[in-house]
VMD Tcl script that draws the C-alpha trace (Angstrom):
set ca {
  {-10.71 67.39 12.71}
  {-9.31 70.77 12.42}
  {-12.30 72.61 12.97}
  {-12.88 71.09 16.23}
  {-9.72 72.07 17.81}
  {-8.91 76.01 19.67}
  {-6.76 78.39 18.29}
  {-3.60 78.03 20.03}
  {-1.56 81.24 18.88}
  {-3.72 84.55 19.12}
  {-2.92 87.49 16.23}
  {0.37 89.03 16.87}
  {1.83 86.39 19.06}
  {5.60 86.71 19.02}
  {5.79 83.23 20.16}
  {6.79 84.18 23.93}
  {3.61 83.50 24.94}
  {3.63 79.71 23.39}
  {7.03 79.29 25.59}
  {5.59 81.05 28.78}
  {2.31 78.78 28.65}
  {3.92 75.57 27.65}
  {6.85 76.35 30.72}
  {3.41 76.57 32.79}
  {1.72 73.81 31.32}
  {4.77 71.24 31.96}
  {4.97 72.87 35.68}
  {1.13 71.66 36.41}
  {2.40 67.95 34.51}
  {5.88 67.92 36.73}
  {3.64 68.23 39.55}
  {1.09 65.37 38.71}
  {3.95 63.13 38.09}
  {5.96 63.83 41.45}
  {2.12 62.97 43.00}
  {1.95 59.79 41.24}
  {5.53 58.57 42.43}
  {4.34 59.81 46.10}
  {1.39 57.64 45.79}
  {3.38 54.39 44.39}
  {6.43 54.88 47.06}
  {5.33 56.46 49.96}
  {1.69 56.05 50.33}
  {2.30 52.19 51.76}
  {4.66 53.22 54.39}
  {3.93 56.74 55.12}
  {1.00 57.73 57.21}
  {-0.94 60.55 56.45}
  {-4.44 61.46 57.16}
  {-7.52 60.01 55.85}
  {-5.53 56.77 54.69}
  {-7.38 54.04 53.32}
  {-6.65 50.55 54.77}
  {-5.41 49.18 51.07}
  {-3.12 52.11 51.13}
  {-0.27 49.63 50.68}
  {-1.75 48.21 47.40}
  {-1.09 51.55 45.85}
  {1.89 50.49 43.83}
  {-0.42 47.43 41.93}
  {-2.95 49.98 41.44}
  {-0.73 52.10 39.27}
  {0.07 49.07 37.41}
  {-3.22 47.90 36.68}
  {-3.98 51.25 35.76}
  {-1.03 51.59 33.28}
  {-2.24 47.96 31.85}
  {-5.86 49.36 31.53}
  {-4.27 52.68 30.03}
  {-2.38 50.40 27.49}
  {-5.77 48.24 27.12}
  {-7.74 51.41 26.46}
  {-5.54 52.31 23.61}
  {-5.91 49.17 21.29}
  {-9.51 49.53 22.26}
  {-9.50 52.45 20.49}
  {-7.17 51.77 17.86}
  {-9.74 48.67 17.00}
  {-12.60 50.51 16.97}
  {-11.30 53.24 14.80}
  {-10.68 50.33 12.27}
  {-14.20 48.80 12.87}
  {-15.57 52.57 12.16}
  {-13.53 52.77 9.21}
  {-14.66 49.68 7.73}
  {-18.08 50.55 7.99}
  {-16.94 53.94 6.55}
  {-18.16 55.96 9.68}
  {-15.93 58.69 10.65}
  {-17.86 61.12 8.59}
  {-20.60 60.66 10.68}
  {-19.12 60.39 14.58}
  {-17.40 63.60 13.63}
  {-20.80 65.54 12.84}
  {-21.49 67.90 15.12}
  {-24.99 67.11 15.52}
  {-24.58 63.62 16.25}
  {-22.12 64.40 19.05}
  {-25.04 66.94 20.73}
  {-27.49 64.17 20.05}
  {-25.28 61.49 21.95}
  {-24.38 64.09 24.93}
  {-28.04 64.86 25.47}
  {-29.44 61.41 25.00}
  {-26.36 60.11 27.62}
  {-27.07 62.79 30.16}
  {-31.06 62.03 30.09}
  {-29.88 58.34 30.64}
  {-27.33 59.11 33.22}
  {-29.87 61.12 35.25}
  {-32.30 58.12 35.12}
  {-29.52 56.20 36.82}
  {-29.20 58.83 39.53}
  {-32.60 59.06 39.90}
  {-32.71 55.18 40.34}
  {-29.76 55.22 43.04}
  {-30.75 58.09 44.67}
  {-34.24 56.34 45.31}
  {-32.34 53.10 46.12}
  {-29.67 54.33 48.49}
  {-30.17 57.78 49.57}
  {-29.13 58.80 53.17}
  {-28.75 61.98 55.62}
  {-25.35 62.79 56.50}
  {-23.71 64.63 59.24}
  {-21.10 67.04 59.25}
  {-21.63 70.44 57.84}
  {-24.42 69.58 55.12}
  {-26.89 68.55 58.23}
  {-26.33 72.12 59.32}
  {-27.19 73.70 55.60}
  {-29.78 70.92 55.25}
  {-32.05 72.74 58.12}
  {-32.50 75.30 55.64}
  {-35.97 76.59 57.51}
  {-33.90 77.14 60.78}
  {-30.33 78.36 60.39}
  {-28.16 78.82 63.09}
  {-26.52 82.20 63.49}
  {-23.65 81.20 64.91}
  {-22.50 78.93 62.28}
  {-23.02 81.50 59.03}
  {-21.35 84.24 61.27}
  {-18.46 81.80 61.67}
  {-18.65 80.72 57.84}
  {-20.35 83.56 56.21}
  {-19.45 81.76 52.82}
  {-22.22 79.02 53.34}
  {-25.17 81.56 53.24}
  {-25.56 81.51 49.79}
  {-25.28 77.52 49.37}
  {-28.02 77.38 52.51}
  {-29.96 80.23 50.54}
  {-30.02 78.37 47.47}
  {-31.03 74.94 49.17}
  {-33.93 76.59 50.76}
  {-35.18 77.71 46.93}
  {-34.73 74.39 45.70}
  {-36.60 72.90 48.94}
  {-39.63 75.46 48.14}
  {-39.20 74.79 44.43}
  {-39.66 70.85 45.24}
  {-42.26 71.59 47.78}
  {-44.27 73.42 45.22}
  {-44.73 70.22 43.03}
  {-45.16 67.81 45.53}
  {-41.96 66.83 47.24}
  {-42.03 67.69 50.73}
  {-38.25 66.01 51.58}
  {-36.62 69.07 51.31}
  {-33.17 66.96 51.77}
  {-34.10 64.82 49.24}
  {-35.04 67.58 46.64}
  {-31.38 68.82 47.33}
  {-29.46 65.40 46.44}
  {-31.50 65.76 43.38}
  {-30.03 69.06 42.85}
  {-26.65 67.59 43.53}
  {-27.62 65.07 40.50}
  {-28.87 67.91 38.16}
  {-25.43 69.96 38.89}
  {-23.05 66.68 38.19}
  {-25.03 65.62 35.04}
  {-25.03 69.01 33.77}
  {-21.09 69.72 34.56}
  {-20.39 66.16 32.35}
  {-22.29 66.89 29.36}
  {-20.55 70.58 28.94}
  {-17.34 69.20 29.86}
  {-17.81 66.75 26.56}
  {-18.12 70.01 24.42}
  {-15.06 71.17 25.54}
  {-13.31 67.83 25.17}
  {-14.64 67.65 21.53}
  {-13.26 70.78 21.10}
  {-9.90 70.39 22.53}
  {-9.00 66.79 20.96}
  {-11.96 65.80 18.54}
  {-15.27 63.77 18.65}
  {-13.33 60.43 20.03}
  {-12.02 62.43 22.97}
  {-15.30 63.95 23.48}
  {-16.75 60.91 23.36}
  {-14.23 59.04 25.81}
  {-14.42 61.42 28.14}
  {-18.58 61.30 28.49}
  {-18.37 57.52 28.75}
  {-15.33 57.73 32.04}
  {-16.74 60.74 33.42}
  {-20.39 59.51 33.27}
  {-19.58 56.27 35.40}
  {-16.59 57.63 37.54}
  {-18.36 61.36 37.98}
  {-22.05 60.35 37.51}
  {-22.00 57.55 39.61}
  {-20.05 58.39 42.15}
  {-21.35 58.41 45.70}
  {-20.48 61.79 46.48}
  {-23.97 62.60 44.10}
  {-25.63 61.58 47.02}
  {-24.17 64.03 49.34}
  {-25.46 67.99 48.48}
  {-22.65 69.91 49.25}
  {-20.30 72.49 47.70}
  {-18.36 70.30 45.97}
  {-21.66 69.03 43.79}
  {-22.83 72.27 43.44}
  {-19.66 74.02 42.72}
  {-18.42 71.21 40.23}
  {-21.53 73.37 37.63}
  {-19.77 76.57 37.83}
  {-16.13 74.93 37.04}
  {-17.19 73.56 34.03}
  {-19.13 76.30 32.82}
  {-16.11 78.54 33.57}
  {-14.07 76.02 30.77}
  {-16.89 75.45 28.33}
  {-17.46 78.90 28.01}
  {-13.51 79.87 27.45}
  {-13.28 76.79 25.04}
  {-16.31 76.87 23.08}
  {-17.72 80.37 23.24}
  {-16.51 82.11 20.43}
  {-18.27 85.43 20.57}
  {-16.12 87.57 23.02}
  {-18.95 89.42 24.65}
  {-20.79 86.53 25.37}
  {-17.99 84.51 26.20}
  {-16.94 86.82 29.15}
  {-19.87 87.99 30.28}
  {-20.75 84.57 31.17}
  {-17.21 83.67 32.53}
  {-17.66 87.26 34.80}
  {-21.35 85.82 36.15}
  {-20.36 82.18 36.77}
  {-16.93 83.47 38.69}
  {-18.69 84.96 41.11}
  {-21.88 82.59 41.45}
  {-19.07 80.02 41.60}
  {-16.90 81.40 44.24}
  {-19.91 82.38 46.51}
  {-20.58 78.27 46.23}
  {-16.99 77.42 46.46}
  {-14.35 79.92 46.89}
  {-11.83 77.48 44.99}
  {-13.83 77.57 41.67}
  {-11.75 81.33 41.27}
  {-9.16 79.31 40.44}
  {-10.60 78.71 36.80}
  {-11.18 82.72 36.43}
  {-7.42 83.14 37.49}
  {-6.00 80.80 35.16}
  {-8.09 82.15 32.43}
  {-6.96 85.70 33.15}
  {-3.34 84.32 32.98}
  {-3.59 82.86 29.75}
  {-4.81 85.93 28.23}
  {-2.84 88.15 29.99}
  {0.51 86.32 28.54}
  {-1.27 86.38 25.14}
  {-1.95 89.87 25.04}
  {1.51 90.70 26.73}
  {3.57 89.20 24.33}
  {1.34 90.05 21.12}
  {3.84 92.00 18.41}
  {4.17 95.60 18.82}
  {3.60 96.29 15.49}
  {0.04 95.07 15.61}
  {-0.83 96.53 18.54}
  {-0.14 99.97 17.14}
  {-1.94 99.35 13.95}
  {-4.53 98.56 16.24}
  {-4.70 100.41 18.85}
  {-7.59 102.29 18.33}
  {-9.61 99.73 17.60}
  {-8.51 97.77 20.09}
  {-9.72 100.35 22.72}
  {-13.04 100.46 20.94}
  {-13.32 96.69 21.45}
  {-12.25 96.78 25.04}
  {-14.60 99.77 25.69}
  {-17.42 97.33 24.28}
  {-16.71 94.39 26.23}
  {-16.55 95.97 29.42}
  {-20.00 97.26 29.58}
  {-21.33 94.02 29.29}
  {-18.93 92.16 31.77}
  {-19.87 94.87 34.39}
  {-23.55 94.26 33.56}
  {-23.01 90.59 34.38}
  {-21.01 90.99 37.59}
  {-23.63 93.70 38.78}
  {-26.65 90.89 38.00}
  {-24.09 87.91 39.61}
  {-23.86 90.37 42.82}
  {-27.74 91.19 42.90}
  {-28.42 87.46 42.52}
  {-25.94 86.35 45.26}
  {-27.14 88.89 47.65}
  {-30.29 87.64 47.18}
  {-30.06 84.62 47.26}
  {-27.96 85.02 50.56}
  {-30.69 87.25 52.35}
  {-31.75 85.66 55.55}
  {-33.00 87.34 58.39}
  {-30.30 86.46 60.58}
  {-28.03 88.55 63.17}
  {-24.84 88.09 61.31}
  {-21.64 88.88 63.55}
  {-19.28 89.82 61.15}
  {-16.58 89.64 63.63}
  {-17.34 86.37 64.01}
  {-16.00 85.16 60.65}
  {-13.14 83.31 60.41}
  {-10.52 84.15 57.89}
  {-8.28 82.59 55.53}
  {-5.39 82.77 58.04}
  {-7.46 80.23 60.19}
  {-7.19 77.54 57.32}
  {-3.64 78.67 56.98}
  {-3.10 77.78 60.96}
  {-5.05 74.54 60.49}
  {-3.03 73.63 57.45}
  {-0.11 73.34 59.60}
  {-1.06 71.19 62.59}
  {1.21 68.62 62.56}
  {-1.46 66.73 64.97}
  {-4.24 66.44 62.70}
  {-1.83 66.59 59.78}
  {-3.50 69.26 58.16}
  {-7.39 68.83 57.97}
  {-10.09 70.23 60.19}
  {-8.86 70.48 64.02}
  {-11.57 71.39 66.43}
  {-9.03 72.34 68.74}
  {-8.29 75.05 66.41}
  {-11.80 76.18 65.57}
  {-12.28 76.68 69.30}
  {-9.01 78.56 69.50}
  {-10.43 80.84 66.77}
  {-13.51 81.14 68.45}
  {-11.73 82.37 71.28}
  {-11.26 86.04 70.03}
  {-13.97 88.39 70.06}
  {-12.73 90.94 67.29}
  {-11.70 89.77 63.60}
  {-8.27 91.56 63.54}
  {-7.45 90.15 66.97}
  {-8.17 86.40 65.28}
  {-6.20 87.03 62.20}
  {-3.24 87.99 64.15}
  {-3.17 85.23 66.37}
  {-3.68 82.64 63.68}
  {-0.71 84.20 62.30}
  {1.04 83.58 65.49}
  {0.29 80.24 65.75}
  {1.16 79.67 62.39}
  {4.81 80.94 62.74}
  {5.32 79.40 65.83}
  {4.09 75.42 64.05}
  {6.26 76.47 60.94}
  {9.07 77.70 63.28}
  {8.74 74.00 65.51}
  {8.36 71.81 62.28}
  {11.54 73.41 60.73}
  {12.16 72.98 56.83}
  {12.61 69.12 57.22}
  {9.68 69.22 59.40}
  {7.60 71.49 57.01}
  {8.34 69.29 53.77}
  {7.37 66.14 55.52}
  {4.21 67.90 56.58}
  {3.12 69.10 53.06}
  {4.05 65.49 51.45}
  {1.83 63.91 53.92}
  {-0.89 66.66 53.06}
  {-0.34 65.93 49.33}
  {-0.57 62.08 49.83}
  {-4.13 63.09 51.98}
  {-5.46 64.84 48.74}
  {-4.31 62.64 45.88}
  {-3.92 59.24 47.57}
  {-7.39 57.93 47.61}
  {-9.60 57.43 44.83}
  {-12.92 57.67 46.74}
  {-11.90 61.42 47.81}
  {-12.27 60.23 51.67}
  {-15.71 58.90 51.19}
  {-17.02 58.30 54.55}
  {-14.44 60.18 56.45}
  {-16.27 62.95 57.48}
  {-17.59 63.00 61.00}
  {-21.08 61.66 61.54}
  {-21.54 60.26 58.19}
  {-24.66 58.26 58.31}
  {-27.27 59.62 60.33}
  {-30.18 58.43 58.64}
  {-30.40 55.18 55.69}
  {-32.85 55.37 53.37}
  {-33.65 52.85 50.43}
  {-34.48 48.94 49.98}
  {-31.20 48.00 47.56}
  {-29.21 46.27 49.75}
  {-26.81 45.57 46.79}
  {-26.20 49.42 46.19}
  {-25.56 50.17 49.53}
  {-23.09 47.62 49.53}
  {-21.28 48.85 46.85}
  {-21.13 52.39 48.15}
  {-20.53 50.78 51.80}
  {-24.02 52.67 53.11}
  {-24.06 51.40 56.39}
  {-24.96 53.46 59.62}
  {-24.57 50.29 62.07}
  {-20.97 49.81 60.59}
  {-18.36 51.42 61.79}
  {-16.59 54.10 59.58}
  {-13.08 52.79 60.36}
  {-13.85 49.26 58.59}
  {-14.20 50.77 54.98}
  {-17.24 48.30 53.48}
  {-17.10 50.30 50.60}
  {-16.98 47.78 48.02}
  {-16.41 50.34 44.87}
  {-13.41 51.65 46.36}
  {-10.94 49.68 44.69}
  {-12.30 50.25 41.24}
  {-12.25 54.04 41.97}
  {-8.65 53.55 42.81}
  {-8.04 51.90 39.90}
  {-9.58 54.65 37.43}
  {-8.23 57.45 39.83}
  {-4.62 56.02 39.03}
  {-5.68 55.95 35.44}
  {-6.90 59.20 35.30}
  {-3.06 60.53 37.24}
  {-1.15 58.37 34.59}
  {-3.23 59.98 31.59}
  {-2.84 63.60 33.02}
  {0.80 63.08 33.25}
  {0.73 61.93 29.57}
  {-0.36 65.31 28.28}
  {3.52 66.03 28.04}
  {3.69 64.36 24.61}
  {2.02 67.22 23.02}
  {4.68 70.20 22.82}
  {2.64 73.33 22.70}
  {-0.98 72.78 24.39}
  {-3.81 74.67 23.40}
  {-5.31 77.76 25.77}
  {-8.01 75.81 27.34}
  {-5.66 72.82 28.27}
  {-3.19 75.20 29.80}
  {-5.93 76.94 31.36}
  {-7.16 73.43 33.12}
  {-3.77 72.79 33.77}
  {-3.27 75.97 35.82}
  {-6.28 75.66 37.68}
  {-5.58 72.76 39.10}
  {-1.81 73.67 39.98}
  {-3.26 76.64 41.93}
  {-5.92 74.21 43.51}
  {-3.00 71.48 44.50}
  {-1.03 74.34 45.75}
  {-3.71 75.49 48.12}
  {-4.95 72.61 49.09}
  {-0.88 72.36 50.36}
  {-0.76 75.03 52.08}
  {-4.49 75.50 53.71}
  {-6.69 72.92 55.08}
  {-6.61 69.75 52.88}
  {-9.10 66.65 52.27}
  {-9.50 64.38 49.22}
  {-13.08 65.53 48.75}
  {-11.97 69.03 47.72}
  {-10.88 67.68 44.56}
  {-13.88 66.30 43.27}
  {-15.55 69.77 41.96}
  {-12.43 69.56 39.56}
  {-12.59 65.96 38.23}
  {-14.27 67.23 34.76}
  {-10.65 68.73 34.93}
  {-8.82 65.74 35.81}
  {-10.90 63.26 33.18}
  {-10.55 65.89 30.21}
  {-6.85 66.05 30.71}
  {-6.32 62.22 31.19}
  {-8.19 61.25 28.12}
  {-6.31 63.94 26.25}
  {-2.75 62.17 27.21}
  {-3.70 58.79 26.58}
  {-5.43 59.69 22.93}
  {-1.94 61.45 22.59}
  {0.11 58.56 23.51}
  {-2.13 56.30 21.35}
  {-1.26 58.56 18.33}
  {2.08 58.12 19.22}
  {2.52 54.80 19.17}
  {0.62 54.52 16.17}
  {2.67 57.00 14.70}
  {5.92 55.22 15.47}
  {4.65 51.71 14.10}
  {3.38 53.12 10.75}
  {6.89 54.76 10.50}
  {8.42 51.36 11.24}
  {5.99 49.42 8.99}
  {7.06 52.38 6.20}
  {11.00 51.93 6.59}
  {10.57 47.56 6.68}
  {8.44 48.15 3.30}
  {10.97 50.76 1.44}
  {14.11 49.84 2.73}
  {15.41 45.89 1.83}
  {18.55 45.29 3.29}
  {20.26 42.88 1.18}
  {19.53 45.17 -2.01}
  {19.91 48.63 -0.07}
  {23.21 50.64 -1.54}
  {25.32 52.05 0.66}
  {25.61 55.89 1.71}
  {28.19 56.70 -0.46}
  {26.98 55.22 -3.13}
  {23.61 56.98 -2.79}
  {24.92 60.47 -2.58}
  {26.78 59.66 -5.74}
  {23.84 59.06 -7.58}
  {21.89 61.70 -5.87}
  {24.60 64.08 -7.27}
  {24.73 62.80 -10.80}
  {21.08 62.65 -11.08}
  {21.13 66.46 -10.20}
  {23.98 67.23 -12.96}
  {21.89 65.55 -15.41}
  {19.01 67.74 -14.22}
  {20.76 70.99 -14.74}
  {22.13 69.67 -17.90}
  {18.62 69.17 -19.52}
  {19.18 65.52 -19.78}
  {17.06 64.22 -17.26}
  {13.43 66.88 -16.95}
  {10.30 65.94 -15.22}
  {8.66 66.13 -18.62}
  {10.57 63.18 -20.53}
  {10.72 61.29 -17.21}
  {8.33 58.22 -17.73}
  {6.36 57.62 -14.63}
  {8.36 54.69 -13.51}
  {11.59 56.52 -13.65}
  {9.98 59.28 -11.71}
  {8.77 56.76 -9.29}
  {11.98 55.10 -8.68}
  {13.62 58.69 -8.15}
  {11.23 59.32 -5.51}
  {11.89 56.57 -4.01}
  {15.70 56.95 -4.05}
  {15.55 60.13 -3.05}
  {13.43 58.68 0.24}
  {15.92 56.18 1.25}
  {18.71 57.87 0.44}
  {17.01 60.98 2.91}
  {16.13 57.93 5.64}
  {19.57 56.28 5.47}
  {21.51 59.99 5.80}
}
mol new
graphics top color blue
foreach p $ca { graphics top sphere $p radius 0.5 }
foreach p [lrange $ca 0 end-1] q [lrange $ca 1 end] { graphics top cylinder $p $q radius 0.2 }
display resetview
């Protein structure tokens, strides 16, 4: 399995890089651990935005998730014994077999997704409805949110491609594109999971993510959450699985620009990669850096050329896709200060606020709007005080992490028009345009909540490995940056969805480490019980005397390994083992 693992320590690293990155990884684990505690203790009693009706059952969900995790470990152990009995470990570790399984599973997942879309697809409201009006885009909306220009341009091209193939419904075409993005994300992250933890982790990730992400109802909502997921996974796949530096950094550069154009939070993966690589570079031994200074400069120059070429290509693609014949008012664009102001609105508890939108629209110039947003933010922080800010940030954290459905149906005008004839799938996903959303009729919600708690617990269990691989550290840093961003700015559980492959691969790594830890302790206990018999075991003082006598005889030449019979050598080794254990 060693050849599937990433190289953790770079050449010339003095060791400080491992320490810094381990602290960074553990900081992310600590945050998720606090999130789990908050979900157990606070979510049943605290009021927060988009709170599910079954939030009072959160402690029970966490308990069930822990039991499911232990059952998952037992299942894996029994599966390994079964595989070993039929001499299959070598076959299961085969790269070609893993590739075939991932491709076949992806095709089957696409078939199932096509059935789900055909059976219960629907047209949703809010921003998606505006983006779906791809051939008559409103100029005011895209002047306010210019980051949506690339996505609506992409949707327009997908609809045109679908029309050329005989599919006249443009909305349904972009829904199919959403399914393709999630399936491709699962496939790419499966290879990254295999590289991080071996084929067993890769297979487990493929199974869990295909159910939790591939069959999530959010695949029916064509938006930046599903389309942005593809680029977060391309970034992780490139960093973990692509070994050629020029190709790796070319893909990373291109994906960061395109992903940012779809969903700005994709940029956190790129920043995490830069942090990890920067730490490795700064902690590289000075002697090694001096010896290879000239060659390192040549490699850097050779690397920059394709990277700049990839960046140029990415900016060209994004500008071409975003090119619409619209009169865009640059002064109408909302800056990050608007979302910061909205994130500290205690009345809406940090989610979208219509009043804040109208307030920002009241300014004609961008600089005046920015100053007005900052002034309101400062007034809200001063009014809340330290305790009030802490309470608000806690509520926002619960809004982000306490719902395993990721606030399904909690957007405005969620069901505009429903299609499909499968009442069973509609009841499972809660798709009903005649039923008030507040009643939350989605039958999949309890299972989704248990799986989500299982994932969060598994992420915490990653702490069982002392020194993480660089790919794992990148995943934790990206998730930590995302969490801090959503805690300070506008929050929504849906904003976590594009990072679900990250959560799941870390969860599988964590539960597999717990399984190895328990299996290792069990094997150690069995060995101790087999090798030490309490009724015949000599005391420590006697063992030390025997060992000292044997050492003296060895030095005197009375007891050599050549003249010692096999049984005597075996007894000597057993005696030394027992003495070390008792000492």
